[in-house]
N, C-alpha and C positions, 0 to 999 in steps of 0.2 A: 482600410477598417474604420466602420465606425466607432469614434468613444462617446462605450457606452452614458456616460454621463450628460455630456455632449447630446447627445440622440434623446434620452427621456426629458431632459429637460426641454427641448426645442418642440418635441411632438406634446407633450401635455400644455407646452405654451397656443402651442398654434392649433390643439382639441383637435385633429384635423385624421383623415387613414394616410396611413402611409407606407411603404415597399420595400421591402430591402433585401438583399443579398444577401449580405453577411452577416446581420446582427447575432445570432449564434457562432460567432467567428469561431477561431480553431479546436476551443471547449468538445464542440461538439452537443453542446445545446445544454454541456453540463455548467447552470449556470440558474443554481435554487433563485424561487421567489415566493416570501415569502406572504402569509394569508391567502384572499381566496383568490383562485383562476380559471378561468372559459377559456376554452380556445378550440375552433369550428374549420369544418373542410369552405375552402371556396370563399371566393370573395364576398356572396351572398353570407357569409357568418360573421360580418361584421355588424347587420341591423340581427345578426340573431342573437349575436355576443349582449349585446347593449340592455338584451328584452331580460336575456339571462345576469348579467351587473348587478339591474336595482334586484334582482332578486337576494344578489347573495352579495353587496356593499351593504344590504339588511342583517347580515348574518344569517340572512335564510339555509335551507339546507335544498343542496346539489341536484336532491334528483329533482323540486320540485324548478331550479335554479334552466335544468335541459331543457327539462318538458318546453318550460315557459319559451326558450331560445325556439326551439327548434319548430315551434307551431310559429313562428314568423312569418321561415320562408314555405311550412306547410301553408297560408294564406292565403301566401303571394302572387296570383295572379298572372304575373307578368316571368315566372320562375317555372317553368316549361319540367321539371325535372323532379320536380316534388310537393306533393298536396294536389290540392282543386284544379291545379293550371298545368298541372300533367298533363303529356302527351301519349295517349290514348297504345293499348296492344292492338295488336291484329283485325282485330275483331269489332275495333270500336268502343274498345270498352276501358276506363279508365280506373285499373288496378292500384290498392297504394300500401303499401309492405313499408312497418317498422316494429322495432323493439324499443328498450329501456330497462335499464338496466343501475342499483344503484349500490354502497357502502359493505352489505348486508349479503352480497349474493344477493337477492330477490330480484326479479325479472321477467318482462311478457310483453311478448308480441303478437303482430295481425302480420297475412299473410296473404295475397290479390282479394282486399276488401274492397268493393265497390261500393261506394253512395254515400261514405263519412270522410269530410274532409280535414277531421284530426288524424289522422291513426293510432301516431306516438299518443295521442290521449284515453284514446281503446290497450293501445297495448299496457300501459299503466295501472287499470281498470283489468285485465286479464290478469297480472301480476298483485293485485292485493284483494281483487273480490273471489277468484277462480284458486285450487288447487293445481294451477295447471302454467307452461309458459308461455306457446304458443297455439292460436288457434287464426283458421283460415278458410277462406272463401265465405260458403254463404254461413255456415257458423261461426262467422264473426262480424261479418252481419247480423243475423240474429241475435248477438249477443252484443254490443254497438247498439241495437236501438232494443232493448229489451233493458241497454243504464242508461238509458235518456240521451241519447246523442240522436242529435236529426239529421233527417235525410234528404240528399240532396245531392242531383243533377251534377259529376263532376265534370262530363264535357262542354270545356266553356266554347262559346262559336270561334275562339282562332284555333284552341286545337281540332275542334273540328272540320274549320278549311285543311289544316296543315295537311292534316289524316287521309284529306277525300284529296289529298296532288298527293298521299304516297303512293294511293291505290295506283294511281297513276302509270307511275314511276316503278313501282315495286321494291325500290334495294333496300340491301339490309345487310351496310356497308360501316364498320365501325368508324367515326370518325372524332379523331384525337382531342381531349381536350373541346368536346363540343358549347361544354357550359361555360367558358368563359365566347361563348361567338354569339354577334346577337342574332335573337332569332323570325326579327324582322326583316333586318335584309339578309340573311341565308337563303343562297339563291336553290337549291336540293331540300329544301324541309323532310325530304323522304328517305333520306339513309336513315340505319341504325345508331343511335347516340347512344355517348358513352356518359350516359345521361348527367347525371349524379343524382347522386345523395351529399342531405348534409349532416355528418358525423359532429356533436357534440361531447367534449365532454369536461368536469369541472372538476375544483376540489374546494369548496364552501372553509370557510374559517375557522371551523371546529375536526377541520382535516379530511374530512369526510367525500369521498370518492364516488363518482355518478357519472353515465353517459344516455344517450339517445342516438338513432340513427333514422333518421324519414324516407321516405323514395316515391318516384310512381314507377322507376325502373324499367330497360327502357327502352323507347320511342317505338313502337311497333314488336314489338316483342309478340312470342305465341302466348296468347292466352291464358293463361294457367302458371305461366312460367313467373317462378323467383328466386333472385336473387338473393346475396348474399346479407341484407342493410336488416330484414327482422328476424337471423339467424346466429341467437350468443355461439359466440365462440369465435366465429368471419367476421361478421360486418360489424361487431360490437361486442369485445366481453369489459369486463372492470372486477380486479382486487384490488381492495379496497388497501391489506399488505406493502401491495407492492406498486400499481396504476393503473391505469385502462387503455387500450387504445380500439381506437375507430377505420374503418375503411374504406375507398372510395374507387370508383372507377367498375369496372369488367365484375358482375357479380364472382361468373361463375371461378374464375382464379383463381379469387378469395377464395368460394366455398375449399376446392381444394387441397389445399394448404390452411385449414383451420388459422386464419392469417391474423386477426386480431387476439387471439387465445395466444397464440406464435410470441407472437410483440412483448408479448405482456410477460409469456416465463422467460426470454429472454432476457428484458429490467431484471426478472427476477436474481440469474446469474449474472448479473452484473455490468450487462450492456446500457450505455442508455439508452432515451427515448430514440435517440435520434440514430442509435449504430443498431437500431430492436429493426427496428422500420424500415435499413438500410439492404440486414440478411433477409427480411423477408420477402422484400419487390428479391432478391436474389436469389431466395428458393421459388420462385416463380420459374424465375429465366430458364431455373436449372432443370425443369419437371419441359417446359417449352420454350424451346429460345428462339425458335421462330416466330410463334403469336406472341410472344414477349414486342417481338419489333414493334409490333403494328397493331396497340392495342395501350390504351392506359390506365394502369393499377398503382393507387397508393394509399400508404398509411402514415396516421397521423396519431402518436403517442403524445402520456404524461403520467410520472412519476410521482410516486406522494411526495416528493420536495417539489413539485411545483414544477422541473426540468419539461422541456417541451420538446418532440422535433420528429418531420414527416420526412419521408421518402418517395420517390415516385419509378415509375419505368420509366417513362415519359417526359417532360420538360412541360412546363406553365401549369402544375397543380400547387398551389398554394391555402393560406388554410389563416386565419384570423382571429387573435390576442385581443384579449381581456383584462388586465388587473391593474392594482391599485397605481402602478404606478405609469403602465404605458397599454392610453385607453384606442381601441379603434385601433388598431395594428394588423398593419396583412402585410403576412411571411410569407417571402418566394418559395417555397421546398423546392428540400437536393434533388436530383433527377439520374438514373444512368445511363438514358442515350439522348 
């Protein structure tokens, strides 16, 4: 067991990213955190958190923080699961999905959006400038262009080369935690990737919660396929009275259980963030026990008190944490299998 005071002191002095299994200890994550906090899925969430923290530490709004944070992942050409570096669908089109939600229940989303590098910002524009929540496909692109977003070709040379290799094999089989694998050394790039999303949750100095979720979806998916990431209540949900949650992994299973909404409602009933995420994962297992053994789904949650936690089907899920005491921290989430 790690002594929390020793750990914080060492982590602050080193100023480096740390990974621990037992940071939350037997309390199940029930350690309240004062002041702003931002958490996000996977190891690439560390860099995203830094951008969000730059806003939070200046007492900025959590909504601005989560948008700025996930834009880092969207703009990273080495990230083939989010944004402009994402792998295409079966027909060679890069289609992006995203949503965003604030402390007042306002939300916006886009799905199957082409040619726009930062779908999360389009989602925010949908939230703030239209009476709608979700725009899709050509309509989403038309709205983005009319709103001043720049049109560009999102299919990078590397992604195009990988897609052409896939066309020769056409293997469509999930690979668990593919987001942790080096795509430059992957010998079989044509598998159906368990992609990943970046989901980010934040609480600002005023206690306001917000969240964002963005992805390029499953690599080589059917054209028009949309997962959980842009679906409010599935890939993301925020209730400022209780907390917020986001999901990662195979979106179809998250949609079937309305996963993020479920996690928040369980926290409303008194569950800790970690326990709420674990129960949401167990719901998936109970519905499809055999499927659950071969796919990855994970949930990440933050409650109003700043307590956070995560749980996944399979081992390998991690999330990044940044607050005024612990910066650039990577936590290994617990799992069922």
